N, CA, C and O atoms as a Maestro MAE file, in Angstrom:
{
 s_m_m2io_version
 :::
 2.0.0
}

f_m_ct {
 s_m_title
 :::
 protein
 m_atom[324] {
  # First column is atom index #
  i_m_mmod_type
  r_m_x_coord
  r_m_y_coord
  r_m_z_coord
  i_m_residue_number
  s_m_chain_name
  s_m_pdb_residue_name
  s_m_pdb_atom_name
  i_m_atomic_number
  :::
  1 25 25.313 -1.974 55.329 1 A "UNK " " N  " 7
  2 3 24.419 -2.874 54.644 1 A "UNK " " CA " 6
  3 2 23.706 -3.787 55.653 1 A "UNK " " C  " 6
  4 15 22.550 -4.155 55.441 1 A "UNK " " O  " 8
  5 25 24.375 -4.146 56.727 2 A "UNK " " N  " 7
  6 3 23.757 -4.992 57.745 2 A "UNK " " CA " 6
  7 2 22.590 -4.273 58.403 2 A "UNK " " C  " 6
  8 15 21.545 -4.879 58.643 2 A "UNK " " O  " 8
  9 25 22.755 -2.991 58.697 3 A "UNK " " N  " 7
  10 3 21.667 -2.216 59.301 3 A "UNK " " CA " 6
  11 2 20.446 -2.198 58.398 3 A "UNK " " C  " 6
  12 15 19.316 -2.294 58.879 3 A "UNK " " O  " 8
  13 25 20.660 -2.077 57.103 4 A "UNK " " N  " 7
  14 3 19.536 -2.017 56.169 4 A "UNK " " CA " 6
  15 2 18.878 -3.380 55.969 4 A "UNK " " C  " 6
  16 15 17.735 -3.452 55.517 4 A "UNK " " O  " 8
  17 25 19.577 -4.445 56.297 5 A "UNK " " N  " 7
  18 3 18.993 -5.785 56.169 5 A "UNK " " CA " 6
  19 2 17.889 -5.976 57.205 5 A "UNK " " C  " 6
  20 15 16.874 -6.615 56.927 5 A "UNK " " O  " 8
  21 25 18.089 -5.427 58.387 6 A "UNK " " N  " 7
  22 3 17.096 -5.510 59.471 6 A "UNK " " CA " 6
  23 2 16.850 -4.108 60.016 6 A "UNK " " C  " 6
  24 15 17.238 -3.812 61.146 6 A "UNK " " O  " 8
  25 25 16.217 -3.247 59.240 7 A "UNK " " N  " 7
  26 3 16.100 -1.845 59.643 7 A "UNK " " CA " 6
  27 2 15.344 -1.627 60.950 7 A "UNK " " C  " 6
  28 15 15.655 -0.687 61.681 7 A "UNK " " O  " 8
  29 25 14.373 -2.459 61.258 8 A "UNK " " N  " 7
  30 3 13.609 -2.285 62.500 8 A "UNK " " CA " 6
  31 2 14.474 -2.533 63.735 8 A "UNK " " C  " 6
  32 15 14.183 -2.022 64.817 8 A "UNK " " O  " 8
  33 25 15.517 -3.305 63.571 9 A "UNK " " N  " 7
  34 3 16.436 -3.585 64.683 9 A "UNK " " CA " 6
  35 2 17.452 -2.464 64.895 9 A "UNK " " C  " 6
  36 15 18.050 -2.371 65.967 9 A "UNK " " O  " 8
  37 25 17.655 -1.615 63.893 10 A "UNK " " N  " 7
  38 3 18.746 -0.649 63.954 10 A "UNK " " CA " 6
  39 2 18.329 0.821 63.874 10 A "UNK " " C  " 6
  40 15 19.138 1.709 64.143 10 A "UNK " " O  " 8
  41 25 17.081 1.080 63.510 11 A "UNK " " N  " 7
  42 3 16.627 2.459 63.339 11 A "UNK " " CA " 6
  43 2 15.299 2.680 64.041 11 A "UNK " " C  " 6
  44 15 14.507 1.748 64.182 11 A "UNK " " O  " 8
  45 25 15.050 3.911 64.483 12 A "UNK " " N  " 7
  46 3 13.768 4.206 65.136 12 A "UNK " " CA " 6
  47 2 12.636 4.241 64.115 12 A "UNK " " C  " 6
  48 15 12.880 4.382 62.916 12 A "UNK " " O  " 8
  49 25 11.402 4.113 64.589 13 A "UNK " " N  " 7
  50 3 10.264 4.217 63.668 13 A "UNK " " CA " 6
  51 2 10.269 5.580 62.970 13 A "UNK " " C  " 6
  52 15 10.727 6.577 63.527 13 A "UNK " " O  " 8
  53 25 9.755 5.599 61.756 14 A "UNK " " N  " 7
  54 3 9.697 6.833 60.976 14 A "UNK " " CA " 6
  55 2 8.248 7.299 60.881 14 A "UNK " " C  " 6
  56 15 7.325 6.485 60.887 14 A "UNK " " O  " 8
  57 25 8.057 8.598 60.795 15 A "UNK " " N  " 7
  58 3 6.720 9.172 60.739 15 A "UNK " " CA " 6
  59 2 6.116 9.054 59.344 15 A "UNK " " C  " 6
  60 15 4.940 8.716 59.209 15 A "UNK " " O  " 8
  61 25 6.901 9.326 58.310 16 A "UNK " " N  " 7
  62 3 6.363 9.446 56.951 16 A "UNK " " CA " 6
  63 2 6.609 8.255 56.038 16 A "UNK " " C  " 6
  64 15 6.200 8.267 54.878 16 A "UNK " " O  " 8
  65 25 7.270 7.232 56.549 17 A "UNK " " N  " 7
  66 3 7.580 6.084 55.692 17 A "UNK " " CA " 6
  67 2 7.778 4.838 56.548 17 A "UNK " " C  " 6
  68 15 8.155 4.922 57.717 17 A "UNK " " O  " 8
  69 25 7.520 3.696 55.951 18 A "UNK " " N  " 7
  70 3 7.718 2.416 56.611 18 A "UNK " " CA " 6
  71 2 9.164 1.969 56.421 18 A "UNK " " C  " 6
  72 15 9.674 1.958 55.301 18 A "UNK " " O  " 8
  73 25 9.821 1.600 57.519 19 A "UNK " " N  " 7
  74 3 11.227 1.193 57.459 19 A "UNK " " CA " 6
  75 2 11.469 0.047 56.484 19 A "UNK " " C  " 6
  76 15 12.460 0.056 55.754 19 A "UNK " " O  " 8
  77 25 10.585 -0.927 56.465 20 A "UNK " " N  " 7
  78 3 10.780 -2.105 55.623 20 A "UNK " " CA " 6
  79 2 10.310 -1.843 54.196 20 A "UNK " " C  " 6
  80 15 11.039 -2.117 53.243 20 A "UNK " " O  " 8
  81 25 9.107 -1.317 54.046 21 A "UNK " " N  " 7
  82 3 8.534 -1.118 52.710 21 A "UNK " " CA " 6
  83 2 9.224 0.010 51.936 21 A "UNK " " C  " 6
  84 15 9.521 -0.144 50.751 21 A "UNK " " O  " 8
  85 25 9.477 1.133 52.596 22 A "UNK " " N  " 7
  86 3 10.020 2.313 51.915 22 A "UNK " " CA " 6
  87 2 11.518 2.480 52.060 22 A "UNK " " C  " 6
  88 15 12.154 3.089 51.200 22 A "UNK " " O  " 8
  89 25 12.093 1.955 53.125 23 A "UNK " " N  " 7
  90 3 13.522 2.120 53.375 23 A "UNK " " CA " 6
  91 2 13.772 3.052 54.549 23 A "UNK " " C  " 6
  92 15 12.838 3.531 55.192 23 A "UNK " " O  " 8
  93 25 15.027 3.297 54.813 24 A "UNK " " N  " 7
  94 3 15.450 4.110 55.948 24 A "UNK " " CA " 6
  95 2 15.801 5.507 55.469 24 A "UNK " " C  " 6
  96 15 16.489 5.672 54.462 24 A "UNK " " O  " 8
  97 25 15.330 6.504 56.190 25 A "UNK " " N  " 7
  98 3 15.625 7.897 55.858 25 A "UNK " " CA " 6
  99 2 17.134 8.136 55.896 25 A "UNK " " C  " 6
  100 15 17.821 7.696 56.817 25 A "UNK " " O  " 8
  101 25 17.627 8.825 54.904 26 A "UNK " " N  " 7
  102 3 19.054 9.131 54.828 26 A "UNK " " CA " 6
  103 2 19.568 9.864 56.051 26 A "UNK " " C  " 6
  104 15 20.731 9.704 56.423 26 A "UNK " " O  " 8
  105 25 18.722 10.665 56.684 27 A "UNK " " N  " 7
  106 3 19.131 11.396 57.888 27 A "UNK " " CA " 6
  107 2 19.417 10.422 59.026 27 A "UNK " " C  " 6
  108 15 20.388 10.601 59.762 27 A "UNK " " O  " 8
  109 25 18.581 9.388 59.182 28 A "UNK " " N  " 7
  110 3 18.818 8.379 60.220 28 A "UNK " " CA " 6
  111 2 20.116 7.621 59.958 28 A "UNK " " C  " 6
  112 15 20.872 7.329 60.884 28 A "UNK " " O  " 8
  113 25 20.364 7.307 58.692 29 A "UNK " " N  " 7
  114 3 21.597 6.601 58.336 29 A "UNK " " CA " 6
  115 2 22.807 7.476 58.663 29 A "UNK " " C  " 6
  116 15 23.788 6.999 59.234 29 A "UNK " " O  " 8
  117 25 22.735 8.749 58.300 30 A "UNK " " N  " 7
  118 3 23.836 9.677 58.582 30 A "UNK " " CA " 6
  119 2 24.100 9.770 60.076 30 A "UNK " " C  " 6
  120 15 25.253 9.736 60.505 30 A "UNK " " O  " 8
  121 25 23.044 9.888 60.872 31 A "UNK " " N  " 7
  122 3 23.207 9.974 62.327 31 A "UNK " " CA " 6
  123 2 23.878 8.722 62.880 31 A "UNK " " C  " 6
  124 15 24.775 8.811 63.719 31 A "UNK " " O  " 8
  125 25 23.444 7.563 62.411 32 A "UNK " " N  " 7
  126 3 24.015 6.305 62.898 32 A "UNK " " CA " 6
  127 2 25.486 6.163 62.489 32 A "UNK " " C  " 6
  128 15 26.293 5.592 63.223 32 A "UNK " " O  " 8
  129 25 25.817 6.690 61.314 33 A "UNK " " N  " 7
  130 3 27.206 6.654 60.850 33 A "UNK " " CA " 6
  131 2 28.072 7.728 61.504 33 A "UNK " " C  " 6
  132 15 29.300 7.659 61.438 33 A "UNK " " O  " 8
  133 25 27.441 8.720 62.134 34 A "UNK " " N  " 7
  134 3 28.192 9.808 62.758 34 A "UNK " " CA " 6
  135 2 28.768 10.778 61.743 34 A "UNK " " C  " 6
  136 15 29.865 11.304 61.928 34 A "UNK " " O  " 8
  137 25 28.020 11.013 60.661 35 A "UNK " " N  " 7
  138 3 28.490 11.944 59.631 35 A "UNK " " CA " 6
  139 2 27.349 12.872 59.228 35 A "UNK " " C  " 6
  140 15 26.193 12.646 59.589 35 A "UNK " " O  " 8
  141 25 27.679 13.895 58.492 36 A "UNK " " N  " 7
  142 3 26.655 14.824 58.041 36 A "UNK " " CA " 6
  143 2 25.756 14.144 57.011 36 A "UNK " " C  " 6
  144 15 26.185 13.207 56.338 36 A "UNK " " O  " 8
  145 25 24.517 14.609 56.885 37 A "UNK " " N  " 7
  146 3 23.649 14.049 55.859 37 A "UNK " " CA " 6
  147 2 24.233 14.180 54.443 37 A "UNK " " C  " 6
  148 15 24.040 13.295 53.610 37 A "UNK " " O  " 8
  149 25 24.931 15.262 54.179 38 A "UNK " " N  " 7
  150 3 25.532 15.446 52.845 38 A "UNK " " CA " 6
  151 2 26.599 14.388 52.570 38 A "UNK " " C  " 6
  152 15 26.661 13.841 51.468 38 A "UNK " " O  " 8
  153 25 27.426 14.101 53.549 39 A "UNK " " N  " 7
  154 3 28.470 13.090 53.374 39 A "UNK " " CA " 6
  155 2 27.853 11.704 53.206 39 A "UNK " " C  " 6
  156 15 28.253 10.939 52.329 39 A "UNK " " O  " 8
  157 25 26.872 11.387 54.057 40 A "UNK " " N  " 7
  158 3 26.203 10.093 53.940 40 A "UNK " " CA " 6
  159 2 25.516 9.973 52.580 40 A "UNK " " C  " 6
  160 15 25.551 8.911 51.959 40 A "UNK " " O  " 8
  161 25 24.898 11.048 52.122 41 A "UNK " " N  " 7
  162 3 24.220 11.046 50.834 41 A "UNK " " CA " 6
  163 2 25.184 10.744 49.702 41 A "UNK " " C  " 6
  164 15 24.844 10.013 48.771 41 A "UNK " " O  " 8
  165 25 26.373 11.296 49.774 42 A "UNK " " N  " 7
  166 3 27.377 11.033 48.735 42 A "UNK " " CA " 6
  167 2 27.746 9.556 48.707 42 A "UNK " " C  " 6
  168 15 27.859 8.964 47.634 42 A "UNK " " O  " 8
  169 25 27.932 8.963 49.872 43 A "UNK " " N  " 7
  170 3 28.279 7.539 49.941 43 A "UNK " " CA " 6
  171 2 27.102 6.664 49.495 43 A "UNK " " C  " 6
  172 15 27.289 5.681 48.778 43 A "UNK " " O  " 8
  173 25 25.900 7.028 49.922 44 A "UNK " " N  " 7
  174 3 24.722 6.264 49.530 44 A "UNK " " CA " 6
  175 2 24.478 6.355 48.027 44 A "UNK " " C  " 6
  176 15 24.013 5.396 47.410 44 A "UNK " " O  " 8
  177 25 24.790 7.497 47.446 45 A "UNK " " N  " 7
  178 3 24.639 7.660 45.993 45 A "UNK " " CA " 6
  179 2 25.523 6.684 45.234 45 A "UNK " " C  " 6
  180 15 25.127 6.176 44.184 45 A "UNK " " O  " 8
  181 25 26.710 6.417 45.751 46 A "UNK " " N  " 7
  182 3 27.611 5.441 45.121 46 A "UNK " " CA " 6
  183 2 26.985 4.045 45.174 46 A "UNK " " C  " 6
  184 15 27.042 3.291 44.202 46 A "UNK " " O  " 8
  185 25 26.389 3.712 46.322 47 A "UNK " " N  " 7
  186 3 25.745 2.405 46.452 47 A "UNK " " CA " 6
  187 2 24.531 2.288 45.532 47 A "UNK " " C  " 6
  188 15 24.271 1.225 44.968 47 A "UNK " " O  " 8
  189 25 23.788 3.390 45.384 48 A "UNK " " N  " 7
  190 3 22.643 3.402 44.465 48 A "UNK " " CA " 6
  191 2 23.127 3.231 43.028 48 A "UNK " " C  " 6
  192 15 22.566 2.444 42.265 48 A "UNK " " O  " 8
  193 25 24.169 3.971 42.665 49 A "UNK " " N  " 7
  194 3 24.709 3.880 41.304 49 A "UNK " " CA " 6
  195 2 25.214 2.471 41.003 49 A "UNK " " C  " 6
  196 15 25.104 1.998 39.872 49 A "UNK " " O  " 8
  197 25 25.767 1.804 42.013 50 A "UNK " " N  " 7
  198 3 26.260 0.432 41.836 50 A "UNK " " CA " 6
  199 2 25.110 -0.575 41.800 50 A "UNK " " C  " 6
  200 15 25.310 -1.739 41.453 50 A "UNK " " O  " 8
  201 25 23.903 -0.123 42.159 51 A "UNK " " N  " 7
  202 3 22.745 -1.004 42.145 51 A "UNK " " CA " 6
  203 2 22.574 -1.834 43.402 51 A "UNK " " C  " 6
  204 15 21.698 -2.697 43.450 51 A "UNK " " O  " 8
  205 25 23.389 -1.596 44.422 52 A "UNK " " N  " 7
  206 3 23.317 -2.380 45.649 52 A "UNK " " CA " 6
  207 2 22.245 -1.876 46.604 52 A "UNK " " C  " 6
  208 15 21.778 -2.610 47.474 52 A "UNK " " O  " 8
  209 25 21.860 -0.619 46.432 53 A "UNK " " N  " 7
  210 3 20.850 0.029 47.275 53 A "UNK " " CA " 6
  211 2 19.895 0.767 46.351 53 A "UNK " " C  " 6
  212 15 20.298 1.280 45.307 53 A "UNK " " O  " 8
  213 25 18.619 0.819 46.743 54 A "UNK " " N  " 7
  214 3 17.653 1.624 45.996 54 A "UNK " " CA " 6
  215 2 17.287 2.844 46.822 54 A "UNK " " C  " 6
  216 15 17.381 2.829 48.050 54 A "UNK " " O  " 8
  217 25 16.871 3.896 46.142 55 A "UNK " " N  " 7
  218 3 16.436 5.106 46.843 55 A "UNK " " CA " 6
  219 2 15.022 5.443 46.405 55 A "UNK " " C  " 6
  220 15 14.612 5.169 45.277 55 A "UNK " " O  " 8
  221 25 14.295 6.042 47.327 56 A "UNK " " N  " 7
  222 3 12.911 6.423 47.077 56 A "UNK " " CA " 6
  223 2 12.683 7.793 47.712 56 A "UNK " " C  " 6
  224 15 12.916 7.982 48.906 56 A "UNK " " O  " 8
  225 25 12.233 8.724 46.916 57 A "UNK " " N  " 7
  226 3 11.985 10.086 47.399 57 A "UNK " " CA " 6
  227 2 10.513 10.199 47.799 57 A "UNK " " C  " 6
  228 15 9.617 9.932 46.998 57 A "UNK " " O  " 8
  229 25 10.282 10.596 49.043 58 A "UNK " " N  " 7
  230 3 8.940 10.863 49.544 58 A "UNK " " CA " 6
  231 2 8.957 12.236 50.191 58 A "UNK " " C  " 6
  232 15 9.567 12.427 51.244 58 A "UNK " " O  " 8
  233 25 8.289 13.190 49.562 59 A "UNK " " N  " 7
  234 3 8.343 14.558 50.071 59 A "UNK " " CA " 6
  235 2 9.745 15.094 49.957 59 A "UNK " " C  " 6
  236 15 10.358 15.026 48.892 59 A "UNK " " O  " 8
  237 25 10.258 15.626 51.045 60 A "UNK " " N  " 7
  238 3 11.617 16.182 51.007 60 A "UNK " " CA " 6
  239 2 12.678 15.197 51.503 60 A "UNK " " C  " 6
  240 15 13.849 15.555 51.631 60 A "UNK " " O  " 8
  241 25 12.273 13.974 51.778 61 A "UNK " " N  " 7
  242 3 13.194 12.983 52.328 61 A "UNK " " CA " 6
  243 2 13.485 11.876 51.317 61 A "UNK " " C  " 6
  244 15 12.656 11.562 50.463 61 A "UNK " " O  " 8
  245 25 14.684 11.289 51.432 62 A "UNK " " N  " 7
  246 3 15.047 10.151 50.594 62 A "UNK " " CA " 6
  247 2 15.277 8.950 51.501 62 A "UNK " " C  " 6
  248 15 15.951 9.035 52.528 62 A "UNK " " O  " 8
  249 25 14.698 7.839 51.091 63 A "UNK " " N  " 7
  250 3 14.758 6.602 51.860 63 A "UNK " " CA " 6
  251 2 15.543 5.559 51.077 63 A "UNK " " C  " 6
  252 15 15.436 5.465 49.854 63 A "UNK " " O  " 8
  253 25 16.333 4.781 51.803 64 A "UNK " " N  " 7
  254 3 17.226 3.820 51.174 64 A "UNK " " CA " 6
  255 2 16.955 2.419 51.706 64 A "UNK " " C  " 6
  256 15 16.696 2.224 52.893 64 A "UNK " " O  " 8
  257 25 17.021 1.441 50.791 65 A "UNK " " N  " 7
  258 3 16.927 0.048 51.206 65 A "UNK " " CA " 6
  259 2 17.800 -0.805 50.308 65 A "UNK " " C  " 6
  260 15 18.174 -0.407 49.204 65 A "UNK " " O  " 8
  261 25 18.110 -1.972 50.804 66 A "UNK " " N  " 7
  262 3 18.965 -2.904 50.066 66 A "UNK " " CA " 6
  263 2 18.264 -3.381 48.810 66 A "UNK " " C  " 6
  264 15 17.046 -3.555 48.796 66 A "UNK " " O  " 8
  265 25 19.033 -3.590 47.760 67 A "UNK " " N  " 7
  266 3 18.528 -4.207 46.537 67 A "UNK " " CA " 6
  267 2 18.944 -5.678 46.618 67 A "UNK " " C  " 6
  268 15 20.029 -6.056 46.176 67 A "UNK " " O  " 8
  269 25 18.069 -6.486 47.183 68 A "UNK " " N  " 7
  270 3 18.418 -7.877 47.475 68 A "UNK " " CA " 6
  271 2 18.808 -8.668 46.227 68 A "UNK " " C  " 6
  272 15 19.718 -9.496 46.276 68 A "UNK " " O  " 8
  273 25 18.129 -8.420 45.118 69 A "UNK " " N  " 7
  274 3 18.453 -9.151 43.882 69 A "UNK " " CA " 6
  275 2 19.877 -8.833 43.424 69 A "UNK " " C  " 6
  276 15 20.626 -9.734 43.046 69 A "UNK " " O  " 8
  277 25 20.244 -7.570 43.456 70 A "UNK " " N  " 7
  278 3 21.602 -7.180 43.044 70 A "UNK " " CA " 6
  279 2 22.645 -7.698 44.014 70 A "UNK " " C  " 6
  280 15 23.722 -8.128 43.600 70 A "UNK " " O  " 8
  281 25 22.337 -7.663 45.297 71 A "UNK " " N  " 7
  282 3 23.282 -8.169 46.293 71 A "UNK " " CA " 6
  283 2 23.490 -9.674 46.124 71 A "UNK " " C  " 6
  284 15 24.608 -10.169 46.261 71 A "UNK " " O  " 8
  285 25 22.417 -10.392 45.828 72 A "UNK " " N  " 7
  286 3 22.519 -11.839 45.589 72 A "UNK " " CA " 6
  287 2 23.387 -12.117 44.368 72 A "UNK " " C  " 6
  288 15 24.258 -12.986 44.403 72 A "UNK " " O  " 8
  289 25 23.145 -11.370 43.283 73 A "UNK " " N  " 7
  290 3 23.937 -11.557 42.070 73 A "UNK " " CA " 6
  291 2 25.403 -11.213 42.301 73 A "UNK " " C  " 6
  292 15 26.296 -11.899 41.803 73 A "UNK " " O  " 8
  293 25 25.646 -10.151 43.057 74 A "UNK " " N  " 7
  294 3 27.016 -9.743 43.372 74 A "UNK " " CA " 6
  295 2 27.715 -10.832 44.204 74 A "UNK " " C  " 6
  296 15 28.862 -11.187 43.930 74 A "UNK " " O  " 8
  297 25 27.023 -11.351 45.207 75 A "UNK " " N  " 7
  298 3 27.591 -12.421 46.035 75 A "UNK " " CA " 6
  299 2 27.905 -13.653 45.204 75 A "UNK " " C  " 6
  300 15 28.941 -14.293 45.385 75 A "UNK " " O  " 8
  301 25 26.995 -13.979 44.288 76 A "UNK " " N  " 7
  302 3 27.213 -15.153 43.442 76 A "UNK " " CA " 6
  303 2 28.406 -14.944 42.508 76 A "UNK " " C  " 6
  304 15 29.188 -15.868 42.287 76 A "UNK " " O  " 8
  305 25 28.547 -13.741 41.963 77 A "UNK " " N  " 7
  306 3 29.684 -13.486 41.067 77 A "UNK " " CA " 6
  307 2 31.014 -13.585 41.808 77 A "UNK " " C  " 6
  308 15 32.014 -14.022 41.239 77 A "UNK " " O  " 8
  309 25 31.025 -13.179 43.075 78 A "UNK " " N  " 7
  310 3 32.257 -13.311 43.876 78 A "UNK " " CA " 6
  311 2 32.515 -14.788 44.167 78 A "UNK " " C  " 6
  312 15 33.659 -15.239 44.097 78 A "UNK " " O  " 8
  313 25 31.475 -15.541 44.491 79 A "UNK " " N  " 7
  314 3 31.632 -16.960 44.786 79 A "UNK " " CA " 6
  315 2 32.132 -17.732 43.565 79 A "UNK " " C  " 6
  316 15 32.821 -18.743 43.700 79 A "UNK " " O  " 8
  317 25 31.779 -17.250 42.380 80 A "UNK " " N  " 7
  318 3 32.182 -17.924 41.150 80 A "UNK " " CA " 6
  319 2 33.635 -17.665 40.761 80 A "UNK " " C  " 6
  320 15 34.149 -18.316 39.851 80 A "UNK " " O  " 8
  321 25 34.295 -16.747 41.417 81 A "UNK " " N  " 7
  322 3 35.694 -16.416 41.057 81 A "UNK " " CA " 6
  323 2 36.656 -17.526 41.409 81 A "UNK " " C  " 6
  324 15 37.857 -17.401 41.171 81 A "UNK " " O  " 8
  :::
 }
 m_bond[323] {
  # First column is bond index #
  i_m_from
  i_m_to
  i_m_order
  :::
  1 1 2 1
  2 2 3 1
  3 3 4 2
  4 3 5 1
  5 5 6 1
  6 6 7 1
  7 7 8 2
  8 7 9 1
  9 9 10 1
  10 10 11 1
  11 11 12 2
  12 11 13 1
  13 13 14 1
  14 14 15 1
  15 15 16 2
  16 15 17 1
  17 17 18 1
  18 18 19 1
  19 19 20 2
  20 19 21 1
  21 21 22 1
  22 22 23 1
  23 23 24 2
  24 23 25 1
  25 25 26 1
  26 26 27 1
  27 27 28 2
  28 27 29 1
  29 29 30 1
  30 30 31 1
  31 31 32 2
  32 31 33 1
  33 33 34 1
  34 34 35 1
  35 35 36 2
  36 35 37 1
  37 37 38 1
  38 38 39 1
  39 39 40 2
  40 39 41 1
  41 41 42 1
  42 42 43 1
  43 43 44 2
  44 43 45 1
  45 45 46 1
  46 46 47 1
  47 47 48 2
  48 47 49 1
  49 49 50 1
  50 50 51 1
  51 51 52 2
  52 51 53 1
  53 53 54 1
  54 54 55 1
  55 55 56 2
  56 55 57 1
  57 57 58 1
  58 58 59 1
  59 59 60 2
  60 59 61 1
  61 61 62 1
  62 62 63 1
  63 63 64 2
  64 63 65 1
  65 65 66 1
  66 66 67 1
  67 67 68 2
  68 67 69 1
  69 69 70 1
  70 70 71 1
  71 71 72 2
  72 71 73 1
  73 73 74 1
  74 74 75 1
  75 75 76 2
  76 75 77 1
  77 77 78 1
  78 78 79 1
  79 79 80 2
  80 79 81 1
  81 81 82 1
  82 82 83 1
  83 83 84 2
  84 83 85 1
  85 85 86 1
  86 86 87 1
  87 87 88 2
  88 87 89 1
  89 89 90 1
  90 90 91 1
  91 91 92 2
  92 91 93 1
  93 93 94 1
  94 94 95 1
  95 95 96 2
  96 95 97 1
  97 97 98 1
  98 98 99 1
  99 99 100 2
  100 99 101 1
  101 101 102 1
  102 102 103 1
  103 103 104 2
  104 103 105 1
  105 105 106 1
  106 106 107 1
  107 107 108 2
  108 107 109 1
  109 109 110 1
  110 110 111 1
  111 111 112 2
  112 111 113 1
  113 113 114 1
  114 114 115 1
  115 115 116 2
  116 115 117 1
  117 117 118 1
  118 118 119 1
  119 119 120 2
  120 119 121 1
  121 121 122 1
  122 122 123 1
  123 123 124 2
  124 123 125 1
  125 125 126 1
  126 126 127 1
  127 127 128 2
  128 127 129 1
  129 129 130 1
  130 130 131 1
  131 131 132 2
  132 131 133 1
  133 133 134 1
  134 134 135 1
  135 135 136 2
  136 135 137 1
  137 137 138 1
  138 138 139 1
  139 139 140 2
  140 139 141 1
  141 141 142 1
  142 142 143 1
  143 143 144 2
  144 143 145 1
  145 145 146 1
  146 146 147 1
  147 147 148 2
  148 147 149 1
  149 149 150 1
  150 150 151 1
  151 151 152 2
  152 151 153 1
  153 153 154 1
  154 154 155 1
  155 155 156 2
  156 155 157 1
  157 157 158 1
  158 158 159 1
  159 159 160 2
  160 159 161 1
  161 161 162 1
  162 162 163 1
  163 163 164 2
  164 163 165 1
  165 165 166 1
  166 166 167 1
  167 167 168 2
  168 167 169 1
  169 169 170 1
  170 170 171 1
  171 171 172 2
  172 171 173 1
  173 173 174 1
  174 174 175 1
  175 175 176 2
  176 175 177 1
  177 177 178 1
  178 178 179 1
  179 179 180 2
  180 179 181 1
  181 181 182 1
  182 182 183 1
  183 183 184 2
  184 183 185 1
  185 185 186 1
  186 186 187 1
  187 187 188 2
  188 187 189 1
  189 189 190 1
  190 190 191 1
  191 191 192 2
  192 191 193 1
  193 193 194 1
  194 194 195 1
  195 195 196 2
  196 195 197 1
  197 197 198 1
  198 198 199 1
  199 199 200 2
  200 199 201 1
  201 201 202 1
  202 202 203 1
  203 203 204 2
  204 203 205 1
  205 205 206 1
  206 206 207 1
  207 207 208 2
  208 207 209 1
  209 209 210 1
  210 210 211 1
  211 211 212 2
  212 211 213 1
  213 213 214 1
  214 214 215 1
  215 215 216 2
  216 215 217 1
  217 217 218 1
  218 218 219 1
  219 219 220 2
  220 219 221 1
  221 221 222 1
  222 222 223 1
  223 223 224 2
  224 223 225 1
  225 225 226 1
  226 226 227 1
  227 227 228 2
  228 227 229 1
  229 229 230 1
  230 230 231 1
  231 231 232 2
  232 231 233 1
  233 233 234 1
  234 234 235 1
  235 235 236 2
  236 235 237 1
  237 237 238 1
  238 238 239 1
  239 239 240 2
  240 239 241 1
  241 241 242 1
  242 242 243 1
  243 243 244 2
  244 243 245 1
  245 245 246 1
  246 246 247 1
  247 247 248 2
  248 247 249 1
  249 249 250 1
  250 250 251 1
  251 251 252 2
  252 251 253 1
  253 253 254 1
  254 254 255 1
  255 255 256 2
  256 255 257 1
  257 257 258 1
  258 258 259 1
  259 259 260 2
  260 259 261 1
  261 261 262 1
  262 262 263 1
  263 263 264 2
  264 263 265 1
  265 265 266 1
  266 266 267 1
  267 267 268 2
  268 267 269 1
  269 269 270 1
  270 270 271 1
  271 271 272 2
  272 271 273 1
  273 273 274 1
  274 274 275 1
  275 275 276 2
  276 275 277 1
  277 277 278 1
  278 278 279 1
  279 279 280 2
  280 279 281 1
  281 281 282 1
  282 282 283 1
  283 283 284 2
  284 283 285 1
  285 285 286 1
  286 286 287 1
  287 287 288 2
  288 287 289 1
  289 289 290 1
  290 290 291 1
  291 291 292 2
  292 291 293 1
  293 293 294 1
  294 294 295 1
  295 295 296 2
  296 295 297 1
  297 297 298 1
  298 298 299 1
  299 299 300 2
  300 299 301 1
  301 301 302 1
  302 302 303 1
  303 303 304 2
  304 303 305 1
  305 305 306 1
  306 306 307 1
  307 307 308 2
  308 307 309 1
  309 309 310 1
  310 310 311 1
  311 311 312 2
  312 311 313 1
  313 313 314 1
  314 314 315 1
  315 315 316 2
  316 315 317 1
  317 317 318 1
  318 318 319 1
  319 319 320 2
  320 319 321 1
  321 321 322 1
  322 322 323 1
  323 323 324 2
  :::
 }
}
């Protein structure tokens, strides 16, 4: 999640999408995590389902970025415990 907060600091420029506006390509995330794209995709799907990350399909690639509103609400709910 930290990498996605500042994607330009943690990922190389992308050809078909903007790191900030569109998100980070799942392949780049998988490489940085040291896992296969399929494994990373499974983990990212859980984050998308939880609403913590959004996904955007452009062509044959899927891009992921933080859902700041959901993360803020989640942080607040933990703080309220």
